[in-house]
C-alpha positions as semicolon CSV with decimal commas, in nm:
position;residue;x (nm);y (nm);z (nm)
1;M;2,041;-7,321;0,626
2;A;2,208;-7,094;0,373
3;T;2,552;-7,191;0,504
4;L;2,474;-7,559;0,458
5;A;2,344;-7,499;0,106
6;G;2,638;-7,274;0,025
7;Y;2,878;-7,542;0,150
8;S;2,716;-7,810;-0,062
9;F;2,709;-7,591;-0,374
10;G;3,057;-7,451;-0,317
11;K;3,255;-7,753;-0,200
12;L;3,074;-8,081;-0,264
13;K;3,044;-8,266;-0,592
14;F;2,709;-8,423;-0,679
15;P;2,510;-8,474;-0,999
16;G;2,292;-8,181;-1,102
17;K;2,471;-7,938;-0,869
18;N;2,480;-7,651;-1,120
19;A;2,122;-7,704;-1,238
20;L;1,994;-7,703;-0,881
21;F;2,196;-7,392;-0,799
22;Y;2,052;-7,209;-1,100
23;L;1,706;-7,316;-0,990
24;F;1,771;-7,143;-0,656
25;L;1,893;-6,836;-0,842
26;L;1,554;-6,810;-1,014
27;G;1,435;-6,680;-0,677
28;L;1,655;-6,373;-0,731
29;M;1,519;-6,314;-1,078
30;V;1,147;-6,328;-0,999
31;P;1,025;-6,005;-0,837
32;I;0,821;-6,026;-0,518
33;Q;0,533;-5,848;-0,692
34;A;0,496;-6,144;-0,929
35;M;0,440;-6,390;-0,643
36;I;0,257;-6,174;-0,391
37;I;-0,096;-6,297;-0,472
38;P;-0,020;-6,671;-0,435
39;L;0,188;-6,588;-0,128
40;Y;-0,105;-6,401;0,025
41;Y;-0,339;-6,695;-0,032
42;N;-0,085;-6,937;0,117
43;I;-0,041;-6,722;0,427
44;Q;-0,418;-6,683;0,455
45;G;-0,468;-7,059;0,413
46;M;-0,228;-7,125;0,700
47;G;-0,423;-6,879;0,918
48;L;-0,124;-6,650;0,970
49;I;-0,274;-6,319;0,857
50;N;-0,233;-6,058;1,131
51;T;0,052;-6,242;1,305
52;F;0,425;-6,188;1,322
53;W;0,468;-6,521;1,140
54;A;0,303;-6,366;0,835
55;M;0,610;-6,145;0,800
56;I;0,877;-6,386;0,930
57;I;0,811;-6,690;0,709
58;P;0,794;-6,506;0,372
59;N;1,103;-6,297;0,457
60;F;1,290;-6,614;0,546
61;G;1,194;-6,785;0,222
62;L;1,248;-6,483;0,001
63;S;1,593;-6,417;0,145
64;M;1,726;-6,769;0,087
65;P;1,828;-6,729;-0,282
66;F;2,054;-6,433;-0,206
67;A;2,186;-6,599;0,110
68;I;2,272;-6,921;-0,074
69;F;2,435;-6,726;-0,356
70;M;2,646;-6,528;-0,110
71;M;2,747;-6,830;0,101
72;R;2,840;-7,030;-0,209
73;A;3,070;-6,750;-0,322
74;F;3,245;-6,744;0,016
75;F;3,282;-7,122;0,029
76;K;3,427;-7,129;-0,322
77;D;3,698;-6,885;-0,206
78;L;3,811;-7,114;0,077
79;Q;4,088;-7,365;0,003
80;D;3,997;-7,724;-0,083
81;E;4,306;-7,838;0,108
82;L;4,119;-7,767;0,433
83;M;3,861;-8,030;0,339
84;D;4,134;-8,278;0,244
85;S;4,321;-8,230;0,571
86;A;3,998;-8,267;0,770
87;K;3,925;-8,597;0,593
88;I;4,277;-8,717;0,671
89;D;4,214;-8,631;1,037
90;G;3,898;-8,846;1,029
91;C;3,623;-8,586;0,987
92;N;3,309;-8,665;0,791
93;E;3,129;-8,400;0,582
94;F;2,931;-8,253;0,873
95;Q;3,232;-8,239;1,102
96;T;3,433;-8,074;0,825
97;F;3,158;-7,817;0,783
98;F;3,103;-7,744;1,154
99;R;3,460;-7,765;1,281
100;V;3,667;-7,637;0,989
101;Y;3,464;-7,420;0,752
102;L;3,196;-7,267;0,975
103;P;3,443;-7,084;1,205
104;L;3,606;-6,937;0,894
105;M;3,266;-6,819;0,771
106;V;3,190;-6,585;1,064
107;P;3,264;-6,268;0,859
108;A;3,042;-6,392;0,575
109;I;2,760;-6,487;0,810
110;T;2,787;-6,149;0,982
111;S;2,769;-5,969;0,647
112;L;2,468;-6,174;0,549
113;F;2,302;-6,100;0,883
114;V;2,350;-5,725;0,841
115;F;2,210;-5,732;0,486
116;E;1,910;-5,947;0,578
117;F;1,833;-5,745;0,890
118;M;1,841;-5,423;0,691
119;W;1,613;-5,562;0,419
120;A;1,365;-5,714;0,664
121;W;1,358;-5,399;0,880
122;N;1,287;-5,174;0,581
123;D;1,028;-5,406;0,424
124;F;0,706;-5,227;0,339
125;L;0,507;-5,449;0,102
126;L;0,472;-5,767;0,309
127;P;0,356;-5,594;0,629
128;L;0,120;-5,379;0,424
129;L;-0,053;-5,688;0,285
130;F;-0,034;-5,935;0,572
131;V;-0,095;-5,720;0,880
132;Y;-0,409;-5,519;0,951
133;D;-0,386;-5,476;1,327
134;D;-0,191;-5,176;1,457
135;A;-0,018;-5,396;1,718
136;Y;0,167;-5,588;1,443
137;R;0,253;-5,302;1,208
138;T;0,617;-5,230;1,141
139;L;0,782;-4,890;1,175
140;P;0,820;-4,822;0,799
141;L;0,453;-4,906;0,755
142;G;0,359;-4,681;1,046
143;L;0,538;-4,388;0,879
144;M;0,276;-4,406;0,606
145;Y;0,014;-4,277;0,850
146;F;0,194;-3,942;0,879
147;F;0,081;-3,864;0,526
148;G;-0,264;-3,715;0,481
149;E;-0,466;-3,687;0,164
150;Y;-0,339;-3,337;0,088
151;T;-0,078;-3,274;0,358
152;A;0,219;-3,439;0,520
153;D;0,350;-3,359;0,865
154;Q;0,716;-3,311;0,771
155;S;0,845;-3,286;1,128
156;L;0,678;-3,613;1,234
157;I;0,802;-3,786;0,919
158;A;1,159;-3,668;0,980
159;A;1,143;-3,784;1,343
160;G;0,999;-4,121;1,241
161;V;1,265;-4,177;0,976
162;S;1,536;-4,083;1,226
163;I;1,399;-4,332;1,478
164;S;1,360;-4,605;1,216
165;I;1,725;-4,593;1,108
166;V;1,862;-4,625;1,465
167;P;1,834;-5,008;1,484
168;I;2,012;-5,049;1,149
169;I;2,295;-4,821;1,263
170;V;2,323;-5,007;1,595
171;V;2,340;-5,348;1,424
172;Y;2,601;-5,218;1,181
173;I;2,814;-5,067;1,460
174;I;2,800;-5,391;1,661
175;F;2,904;-5,607;1,364
176;Q;3,114;-5,349;1,178
177;R;3,451;-5,522;1,194
178;K;3,322;-5,865;1,086
179;F;3,096;-5,704;0,825
180;I;3,389;-5,526;0,661
181;E;3,597;-5,846;0,674
182;G;3,314;-6,035;0,509
183;I;3,259;-5,777;0,236
184;T;3,629;-5,746;0,149
185;A;3,704;-6,120;0,171
186;G;3,831;-6,249;-0,159
187;S;3,897;-5,901;-0,295
188;V;4,275;-5,939;-0,269
189;K;4,463;-6,221;-0,440
190;G;4,686;-6,405;-0,195
């Protein structure tokens, strides 16, 4: 969804494009703590407390402003001549997006995936509020239980932190080449 929004904000011309984009950017400016109470009541009203969906849906929605901002920046860096040549070849907007631009966006999508995975994996506040059952608790939230009122088991905490960073390192190693391409894209003038 972020690639489609980034494509429309980066390449298409329509009335109110900048105003709508800045409205999306408001999501980056408002801290999660300011919207956590209404978010809790919405999740509770949908009956999703104590489910995995209680963590998935808010993370998806809260990550969209950054994802749209990042995808728009990558689409703005791509040449407009690609769109013109696709139209000459008979492509409509969706075909231009899926056949021309999307394959060029793999490094950007990979970078976005690594960032979003890292942020969702390390999230503490949303699981703390939305999940009460031990079966649904996340690893960073589970590390909290190694702290006592007056003591902390340092060896268990160190082992837990070591285990919790393994998935992030594995994801980074798998996508390392595309991630670096995506981060450095546009940094050198051609």
